[in-house]
C-alpha positions as CSV (number, residue, x, y, z in Angstrom):
1,X,0.0,0.0,0.0
2,X,1.0,3.7,-0.2
3,X,2.4,3.8,3.3
4,X,4.6,0.7,2.9
5,X,7.7,2.7,2.0
6,X,7.1,5.1,4.9
7,X,6.9,2.1,7.2
8,X,10.3,1.0,6.0
9,X,11.6,4.5,6.7
10,X,10.1,4.4,10.2
11,X,11.9,1.1,11.0
12,X,15.1,3.0,10.6
13,X,13.8,6.0,12.4
14,X,12.8,4.1,15.5
15,X,15.9,2.0,15.5
16,X,18.4,4.9,15.1
17,X,16.9,7.6,17.3
18,X,16.8,7.6,21.1
19,X,13.3,9.0,21.2
20,X,12.4,11.5,23.9
21,X,11.2,9.5,26.8
22,X,12.2,6.1,25.4
23,X,13.1,5.1,28.9
24,X,11.1,6.1,32.0
25,X,12.0,9.7,33.0
26,X,13.7,10.3,36.3
27,X,12.5,12.8,38.9
28,X,15.0,15.3,37.7
29,X,13.3,15.2,34.3
30,X,10.2,16.8,35.8
31,X,11.8,19.7,37.7
32,X,11.8,22.2,34.9
33,X,8.7,21.1,33.1
34,X,5.6,23.3,33.3
35,X,2.4,21.9,34.9
36,X,0.4,20.6,32.0
37,X,-1.3,17.5,30.7
38,X,1.9,16.4,29.0
39,X,3.6,16.4,32.4
40,X,0.7,14.4,33.8
41,X,1.0,11.9,31.0
42,X,4.7,11.3,31.8
43,X,3.9,11.1,35.6
44,X,1.3,8.5,34.7
45,X,3.8,6.6,32.7
46,X,6.3,6.6,35.6
47,X,3.7,5.5,38.0
48,X,2.9,2.5,35.9
49,X,6.5,1.3,36.1
50,X,7.1,-1.5,38.6
51,X,10.4,0.0,39.6
52,X,8.8,3.3,40.8
53,X,9.2,3.6,44.6
54,X,6.7,5.0,47.1
55,X,9.1,7.9,47.7
56,X,9.2,8.8,44.0
57,X,5.4,8.6,43.8
58,X,5.0,10.9,46.8
59,X,7.4,13.5,45.1
60,X,5.4,13.2,41.8
61,X,2.1,13.7,43.6
62,X,2.8,17.4,44.2
63,X,3.6,17.9,40.5
64,X,0.3,16.9,39.0
65,X,-1.6,19.4,36.9
66,X,-5.0,17.8,36.8
67,X,-5.9,15.1,39.4
68,X,-8.6,12.7,38.4
69,X,-10.0,9.5,40.0
70,X,-7.9,7.2,37.8
71,X,-4.8,9.1,38.7
72,X,-5.6,9.1,42.4
73,X,-6.1,5.3,42.4
74,X,-2.7,4.9,40.8
75,X,-1.0,7.1,43.3
76,X,-2.8,5.3,46.1
77,X,-1.5,2.0,44.8
78,X,2.1,3.3,44.6
79,X,2.4,5.5,47.7
80,X,2.9,4.3,51.3
81,X,-0.1,6.2,52.5
82,X,-2.7,4.0,54.3
83,X,-5.4,6.7,54.2
84,X,-5.1,7.0,50.4
85,X,-5.1,3.2,50.0
86,X,-8.2,2.9,52.1
87,X,-10.0,5.7,50.2
88,X,-9.1,4.1,46.9
89,X,-10.2,0.6,48.0
90,X,-13.6,1.8,49.4
91,X,-14.4,3.9,46.4
92,X,-14.0,0.9,44.1
93,X,-16.0,-1.6,46.2
94,X,-19.5,-2.7,45.0
95,X,-22.3,-2.4,47.5
96,X,-22.3,-6.0,48.8
97,X,-18.6,-6.1,49.9
98,X,-18.8,-2.4,50.9
99,X,-21.5,-3.2,53.5
100,X,-19.1,-5.6,55.2
101,X,-16.5,-2.9,55.7
102,X,-16.3,-0.5,58.7
103,X,-18.5,2.7,58.8
104,X,-15.6,4.9,57.6
105,X,-15.1,2.8,54.5
106,X,-18.8,2.6,53.9
107,X,-19.2,6.4,54.0
108,X,-16.3,6.8,51.6
109,X,-17.7,4.4,49.0
110,X,-21.4,4.7,49.3
111,X,-23.4,6.5,46.5
112,X,-27.0,6.9,45.7
113,X,-26.6,4.7,42.7
114,X,-25.2,1.9,45.0
115,X,-28.0,2.4,47.5
116,X,-30.7,2.1,44.8
117,X,-29.3,-1.3,43.9
118,X,-30.2,-2.6,47.4
119,X,-33.5,-4.3,48.4
120,X,-35.7,-2.0,50.5
121,X,-35.3,-4.3,53.5
122,X,-31.6,-3.5,53.8
123,X,-32.0,0.3,53.8
124,X,-33.0,0.6,57.5
125,X,-29.8,-1.1,58.6
126,X,-27.8,1.2,56.4
127,X,-29.3,4.5,57.5
128,X,-27.7,4.7,61.0
129,X,-24.3,4.0,59.5
130,X,-24.4,7.1,57.2
131,X,-26.2,9.5,59.5
132,X,-23.5,12.1,59.2
133,X,-24.1,12.3,55.4
134,X,-27.2,14.5,55.6
135,X,-28.1,14.4,51.9
136,X,-27.8,10.6,51.6
137,X,-29.6,10.1,54.9
138,X,-32.6,12.1,53.5
139,X,-32.5,10.0,50.3
140,X,-32.4,6.7,52.2
141,X,-35.3,7.7,54.4
142,X,-37.3,8.6,51.3
143,X,-36.3,5.3,49.6
144,X,-37.5,3.3,52.7
145,X,-41.0,4.7,52.5
146,X,-43.9,2.5,51.3
147,X,-44.7,4.6,48.2
148,X,-41.4,6.3,47.2
149,X,-42.9,8.1,44.2
150,X,-45.8,9.8,46.0
151,X,-43.6,10.7,48.9
152,X,-40.9,12.2,46.6
153,X,-43.5,14.1,44.6
154,X,-45.2,15.6,47.6
155,X,-42.0,16.4,49.4
156,X,-38.9,18.5,48.6
157,X,-38.4,18.9,44.8
158,X,-34.6,19.0,45.3
159,X,-34.8,15.7,47.0
160,X,-36.9,14.2,44.3
161,X,-34.4,15.3,41.7
162,X,-31.4,14.2,43.8
163,X,-32.8,10.6,44.1
164,X,-33.8,10.4,40.5
165,X,-30.5,11.7,39.1
166,X,-28.5,9.5,41.4
167,X,-30.4,6.3,40.8
168,X,-29.5,3.4,38.5
169,X,-31.6,3.1,35.4
170,X,-33.7,0.1,36.6
171,X,-34.7,1.9,39.8
172,X,-35.7,5.0,37.8
173,X,-37.9,2.9,35.6
174,X,-39.4,0.9,38.4
175,X,-40.2,3.9,40.7
176,X,-40.6,7.0,38.6
177,X,-42.1,6.1,35.3
178,X,-45.5,7.7,36.2
179,X,-47.3,10.8,34.9
180,X,-46.4,13.9,36.9
181,X,-49.1,16.7,37.1
182,X,-48.1,20.0,35.5
183,X,-47.9,21.9,38.7
184,X,-45.4,19.4,40.1
185,X,-43.3,19.2,36.9
186,X,-43.2,23.0,36.8
187,X,-41.9,23.0,40.4
188,X,-39.2,20.5,39.4
189,X,-38.3,22.8,36.5
190,X,-37.4,25.6,38.8
191,X,-34.3,23.7,40.0
192,X,-31.0,23.4,38.2
193,X,-31.0,19.6,38.7
194,X,-34.0,19.5,36.4
195,X,-31.5,19.6,33.4
196,X,-30.1,16.2,34.2
197,X,-33.6,14.9,35.0
198,X,-35.0,16.0,31.6
199,X,-32.1,14.7,29.7
200,X,-32.2,11.3,31.3
201,X,-36.0,10.9,30.8
202,X,-36.0,12.1,27.2
203,X,-33.2,9.8,26.2
204,X,-34.9,6.7,27.7
205,X,-37.8,5.4,25.6
206,X,-38.9,3.1,28.4
207,X,-40.0,6.2,30.4
208,X,-43.0,7.1,28.3
209,X,-45.2,8.5,31.2
210,X,-42.5,10.8,32.3
211,X,-41.8,11.9,28.7
212,X,-45.4,12.9,28.3
213,X,-45.3,14.8,31.6
214,X,-42.6,17.0,30.1
215,X,-44.7,18.0,27.1
216,X,-46.2,21.2,28.6
217,X,-43.7,22.0,31.3
218,X,-43.0,25.7,31.9
219,X,-39.2,25.9,32.3
220,X,-37.6,28.4,34.6
221,X,-34.3,30.3,33.9
222,X,-32.5,27.4,35.6
223,X,-33.2,25.2,32.6
224,X,-30.3,25.3,30.1
225,X,-30.2,25.3,26.3
226,X,-29.3,21.6,26.0
227,X,-32.3,20.5,28.2
228,X,-34.6,22.9,26.4
229,X,-33.5,21.5,23.0
230,X,-34.2,18.0,24.2
231,X,-37.7,19.1,25.4
232,X,-38.3,20.2,21.9
233,X,-37.3,16.9,20.4
234,X,-39.5,15.2,23.0
235,X,-42.4,17.3,21.9
236,X,-41.8,16.3,18.3
237,X,-41.8,12.6,19.3
238,X,-45.5,13.1,20.4
239,X,-46.3,15.3,17.4
240,X,-46.6,18.5,19.4
241,X,-45.1,20.8,16.8
242,X,-46.2,24.1,18.3
243,X,-44.8,23.1,21.7
244,X,-41.5,21.9,20.0
245,X,-41.0,25.3,18.4
246,X,-41.6,27.0,21.7
247,X,-38.9,24.9,23.4
248,X,-36.5,25.5,20.5
249,X,-37.1,29.2,20.8
250,X,-36.3,29.0,24.5
251,X,-33.2,27.0,23.7
252,X,-32.0,29.6,21.3
253,X,-32.5,32.4,23.9
254,X,-30.7,30.4,26.6
255,X,-27.8,29.2,24.4
256,X,-24.3,30.7,25.1
257,X,-22.6,28.8,22.4
258,X,-23.1,29.8,18.8
259,X,-23.5,26.2,17.5
260,X,-26.3,25.6,20.1
261,X,-28.1,28.7,18.8
262,X,-27.7,27.4,15.2
263,X,-29.1,24.0,16.2
264,X,-32.2,25.6,17.7
265,X,-32.8,27.7,14.6
266,X,-32.2,24.6,12.3
267,X,-34.8,22.6,14.1
268,X,-37.3,25.5,14.0
269,X,-36.8,25.5,10.3
270,X,-37.3,21.7,10.1
271,X,-40.6,21.8,11.9
272,X,-41.9,25.0,10.2
273,X,-40.1,24.9,6.8
274,X,-39.9,28.7,7.2
275,X,-36.8,30.0,5.4
276,X,-36.6,32.9,7.9
277,X,-34.8,30.5,10.2
278,X,-32.3,29.6,7.5
279,X,-31.7,33.3,6.8
280,X,-31.1,33.9,10.5
281,X,-28.5,31.2,10.5
282,X,-26.5,33.1,7.9
283,X,-25.7,35.6,10.6
284,X,-23.8,33.0,12.5
285,X,-20.0,33.1,12.5
286,X,-19.7,29.4,13.2
287,X,-19.2,26.6,10.6
288,X,-21.3,23.6,11.6
289,X,-23.6,21.2,9.9
290,X,-26.6,23.5,10.5
291,X,-25.0,26.6,9.0
292,X,-23.5,24.6,6.1
293,X,-27.0,23.4,5.4
294,X,-28.4,27.0,5.5
295,X,-25.7,28.4,3.3
296,X,-26.2,25.6,0.8
297,X,-29.9,25.9,0.7
298,X,-29.8,29.6,0.1
299,X,-26.8,29.4,-2.2
300,X,-24.7,31.8,-0.1
301,X,-21.0,31.1,0.3
302,X,-19.1,31.5,3.6
303,X,-16.9,34.5,3.8
304,X,-15.1,33.7,7.0
305,X,-13.3,30.4,6.2
306,X,-9.5,30.8,6.1
307,X,-7.0,28.3,5.0
308,X,-3.5,29.9,5.2
309,X,-0.5,28.6,3.3
310,X,2.9,29.3,4.8
311,X,6.5,28.5,3.9
312,X,9.7,27.7,5.7
313,X,10.5,26.0,9.0
314,X,10.5,27.6,12.4
315,X,14.1,28.1,13.4
316,X,13.8,27.2,17.1
317,X,10.4,25.7,17.9
318,X,10.3,21.9,18.2
319,X,6.8,20.9,17.2
320,X,7.3,17.4,18.6
321,X,8.2,18.6,22.1
322,X,5.0,18.1,24.3
323,X,6.2,20.8,26.7
324,X,6.9,23.5,24.2
325,X,3.3,24.5,23.3
326,X,2.1,24.6,26.9
327,X,4.9,27.1,27.7
328,X,3.6,29.3,24.9
329,X,0.0,29.0,26.0
330,X,0.8,29.8,29.6
331,X,1.9,33.2,28.3
332,X,-0.9,33.6,25.8
333,X,-3.6,33.2,28.5
334,X,-2.5,36.5,30.0
335,X,-2.0,38.4,26.7
336,X,-4.2,41.1,25.1
337,X,-5.6,40.5,21.6
338,X,-2.8,42.6,20.1
339,X,-0.1,40.7,21.9
340,X,-1.6,37.4,20.8
341,X,-1.4,38.5,17.2
342,X,2.3,39.4,17.6
343,X,2.8,36.0,19.2
344,X,1.1,34.4,16.2
345,X,3.5,36.1,13.8
346,X,6.3,34.2,15.4
347,X,4.7,30.9,14.2
348,X,4.2,32.0,10.6
349,X,6.0,29.0,9.1
350,X,4.9,25.9,7.3
351,X,5.8,23.5,10.1
352,X,4.1,25.7,12.7
353,X,1.0,26.4,10.6
354,X,-1.3,24.7,13.2
355,X,0.1,26.9,15.9
356,X,-0.3,30.1,13.8
357,X,-3.9,29.1,12.9
358,X,-4.8,28.3,16.5
359,X,-3.6,31.7,17.7
360,X,-5.1,33.7,14.8
361,X,-8.5,32.1,15.5
362,X,-8.1,33.4,19.0
363,X,-7.2,36.8,17.7
364,X,-10.3,37.0,15.6
365,X,-12.4,35.9,18.6
366,X,-13.4,32.9,16.6
367,X,-15.3,35.1,14.1
368,X,-13.1,33.6,11.4
369,X,-12.8,29.8,11.0
370,X,-9.3,28.5,10.2
371,X,-9.0,25.3,8.2
372,X,-5.3,24.8,7.7
373,X,-3.8,21.9,5.7
374,X,-0.5,21.3,7.5
375,X,2.1,18.6,6.6
376,X,0.3,18.0,3.3
377,X,3.2,16.2,1.8
378,X,2.5,13.3,4.2
379,X,-1.0,12.7,2.8
380,X,-0.8,14.1,-0.8
381,X,-0.8,10.6,-2.4
382,X,-4.1,9.6,-0.7
383,X,-7.5,10.0,-2.3
384,X,-9.3,13.4,-1.8
385,X,-11.8,11.7,0.4
386,X,-9.1,10.2,2.6
387,X,-7.3,13.5,2.8
388,X,-10.4,15.3,3.8
389,X,-11.4,12.7,6.3
390,X,-8.0,12.8,8.0
391,X,-7.9,16.6,8.0
392,X,-11.5,16.7,9.4
393,X,-10.6,14.4,12.3
394,X,-7.3,16.1,13.0
395,X,-8.9,19.5,13.2
396,X,-11.4,18.3,15.7
397,X,-9.0,16.2,17.7
398,X,-6.2,18.6,18.2
399,X,-6.4,21.6,15.8
400,X,-3.4,19.8,14.2
401,X,-1.1,20.6,17.1
402,X,1.4,17.7,16.9
403,X,2.4,17.4,20.6
404,X,-0.9,17.9,22.5
405,X,-2.0,15.5,25.2
406,X,-5.7,15.2,26.3
407,X,-7.1,14.7,29.8
408,X,-7.5,11.0,28.9
409,X,-3.8,11.0,27.7
410,X,-4.7,10.7,24.0
411,X,-1.5,11.7,22.2
412,X,-0.5,13.9,19.3
413,X,-2.2,15.4,16.3
414,X,-4.5,12.4,15.7
415,X,-5.1,11.9,19.5
416,X,-4.4,8.1,19.7
417,X,-4.9,6.5,23.0
418,X,-1.7,4.7,24.1
419,X,-3.2,1.2,23.9
420,X,-4.4,1.8,20.3
421,X,-1.1,3.2,19.2
422,X,0.8,0.3,20.8
423,X,-1.5,-2.2,19.1
424,X,-1.0,-0.6,15.7
425,X,2.8,-0.5,16.2
426,X,2.7,-4.2,17.2
427,X,0.7,-5.2,14.2
428,X,2.9,-3.2,11.9
429,X,6.0,-4.7,13.6
430,X,7.5,-1.3,14.3
431,X,10.4,-2.4,16.6
432,X,11.7,0.4,18.9
433,X,8.4,2.2,18.9
434,X,7.7,4.4,21.9
435,X,4.6,6.5,22.6
436,X,6.7,9.7,22.1
437,X,6.6,9.0,18.4
438,X,2.9,10.0,18.3
439,X,4.1,13.6,18.7
440,X,5.6,13.4,15.2
441,X,3.1,14.5,12.6
442,X,4.4,11.9,10.1
443,X,3.7,9.1,12.5
444,X,0.3,10.5,13.5
445,X,-0.8,10.6,9.9
446,X,0.6,7.2,9.2
447,X,-1.2,5.6,12.2
448,X,-4.4,7.4,11.3
449,X,-4.3,6.1,7.8
450,X,-3.8,2.6,9.0
451,X,-6.7,3.0,11.5
452,X,-9.0,4.5,8.9
453,X,-8.3,1.6,6.6
454,X,-9.7,-0.7,9.2
455,X,-12.7,1.5,10.0
456,X,-13.6,2.0,6.3
457,X,-13.6,-1.7,5.7
458,X,-16.6,-1.8,8.1
459,X,-18.4,1.5,7.8
460,X,-19.4,3.6,4.8
461,X,-20.3,7.1,5.8
462,X,-17.9,9.9,7.1
463,X,-20.3,10.4,10.1
464,X,-20.1,6.8,11.1
465,X,-16.3,6.8,10.7
466,X,-16.2,9.8,13.0
467,X,-18.4,8.0,15.6
468,X,-16.1,4.9,15.5
469,X,-12.9,7.0,15.7
470,X,-14.2,8.6,18.8
471,X,-16.2,5.9,20.5
472,X,-15.0,2.7,18.9
473,X,-16.4,0.5,16.2
474,X,-18.4,-1.7,18.6
475,X,-20.2,1.3,20.1
476,X,-21.0,2.6,16.6
477,X,-22.4,-0.7,15.3
478,X,-24.6,-1.0,18.4
479,X,-25.9,2.5,17.7
480,X,-26.6,1.8,14.1
481,X,-28.4,-1.5,14.9
482,X,-30.6,0.2,17.5
483,X,-33.2,1.4,15.0
484,X,-31.5,4.6,14.1
485,X,-31.2,6.4,10.7
486,X,-34.5,5.0,9.3
487,X,-36.9,6.8,7.0
488,X,-39.0,8.4,9.7
489,X,-40.0,12.0,10.3
490,X,-37.1,14.3,11.0
491,X,-34.5,11.8,10.1
492,X,-31.6,11.5,9.9
493,X,-31.4,14.4,12.2
494,X,-33.2,12.8,15.2
495,X,-30.7,9.9,15.2
496,X,-27.9,12.4,15.1
497,X,-29.3,14.4,18.0
498,X,-30.5,11.6,20.2
499,X,-27.3,9.5,20.5
500,X,-26.9,9.1,24.3
501,X,-23.1,9.3,24.2
502,X,-22.8,13.1,24.1
503,X,-19.1,13.2,23.3
504,X,-19.4,11.0,20.2
505,X,-22.6,12.7,19.2
506,X,-21.1,16.2,19.1
507,X,-17.8,14.9,17.7
508,X,-19.5,13.2,14.8
509,X,-21.4,16.4,13.8
510,X,-18.2,18.5,14.0
511,X,-16.1,16.1,12.0
512,X,-18.8,15.9,9.3
513,X,-18.8,19.7,9.0
514,X,-15.0,19.7,8.8
515,X,-15.2,17.0,6.1
516,X,-17.4,19.1,3.9
517,X,-15.2,22.1,4.2
518,X,-12.0,20.2,3.5
519,X,-13.5,18.4,0.5
520,X,-14.3,21.8,-0.9
521,X,-10.9,23.3,-0.1
522,X,-9.3,20.3,-1.8
523,X,-11.3,21.0,-5.0
524,X,-14.2,18.6,-4.8
525,X,-17.6,20.1,-4.3
526,X,-19.6,18.1,-1.7
527,X,-23.2,18.7,-0.7
528,X,-24.0,18.5,3.1
529,X,-27.6,17.8,2.1
530,X,-26.6,14.8,0.0
531,X,-24.5,13.5,2.9
532,X,-27.6,13.8,5.1
533,X,-29.7,11.9,2.5
534,X,-27.3,9.0,2.2
535,X,-27.7,8.4,5.9
536,X,-31.3,7.3,5.2
537,X,-30.5,3.8,3.9
538,X,-33.2,1.3,2.8
539,X,-31.8,-1.4,5.1
540,X,-29.4,-1.7,8.0
541,X,-26.9,-3.8,6.0
542,X,-26.3,-0.7,3.8
543,X,-24.7,1.0,6.8
544,X,-21.9,-1.5,6.7
545,X,-19.5,-2.8,4.2
546,X,-19.9,-6.4,5.4
């Protein structure tokens, strides 16, 4: 294949170069490194080494930029701190073994979700043991009543929402799937916890009675744009078009993000077929699937898409150094708009095109949308479709910044999780491979191309490829086999908006928009409307290649 020669070159590259971090870093390595996610990644790497001592782990603990539960558990395992070890253990215990532990451990590990998995008969013995946890005590007392639903509805609305939002799905369905009178649902809608309640109900088709209760709710200012939008979709499910438009209007008013406003306008257009909403979308500065549709329908080109072409190589900036860009951004956060523009000028080179574009978007306050095509020589031999797909994913994953690290420790321009990168390297027999190689744009593009070969053997549409790149191919196939993307009212848009996995849902929409823009920049005109139509396949088998 096209990348076989490059693979051969990489064999020599991995074998001849002592890559940055090829061996576990020492404590001294961390002393001059800025606090950032890259530093966390290397700390995480060191903690996973068997040779790391408790003393070294303790020293690293104070260097962490972003502590999360996974990180804490790893520190607890490595450090000689009995309190940390106990907290870690108790947090991980399921309810049955947790009940056998002492009260201190029980109070550390108990959650509402764990409590709702217990038979009612065990609640009374649990209540005295958690009496110092006031919120949980109130929840347990409510759960122990004969008619939990009525008691919850007649009592404190906050407590009702706390119990519902904290419950496991089976408990919600068994206890709460009943019709709620308007006066009561309006009371619930005056609390911020109603947002999570509404989202959970609307995205669970087994809770029909609660869904119907939401049809004519009068939301307070506490209800955010996302929940209001879902209330609109819920109204459409029950053919309440007027009510749906009302909720979409409220969602538009509440939305802080431009793409959320565009989404609300787009759905008002879908329901009403009134071109006024499309025209209003032309005022948006954001490029997304909704504004692409509006511009296409009204035959109005975008005037704020920028794809700069630069030359030369930055004389001092190492694009593969994961600590170089955080140092720049630590300064940028405190700069004025004019100062950021001056900083951007320093990166006006071909190999730092992503960095220049990132800063210039910031300078324009995101009123201009930068779609750079960096390191094009690495993908120039691929088909236009593959080029556009790789660029669309890279823009969403990292804005093409070669050495970025995510909160989940996805690495580099194409944001590969370490286990995926290692698996690809193993299958390609790349001896000497280390994870630091993922900060090299050449390697990132190569691995992405290999991974996309695999995904496109199974999936047809750019949207589905995006879902699988983000959430995995198994997740994507389950979603497609779940009755989605059929020829029903408001499809394929309902299936795109109702995916429960929010991260993959929004990721897919953004990558699809990027794909359309890049196809056009690469000289191939693509219609967003045609891409929408191809999602409506006659049979499920047409979603897959085999």
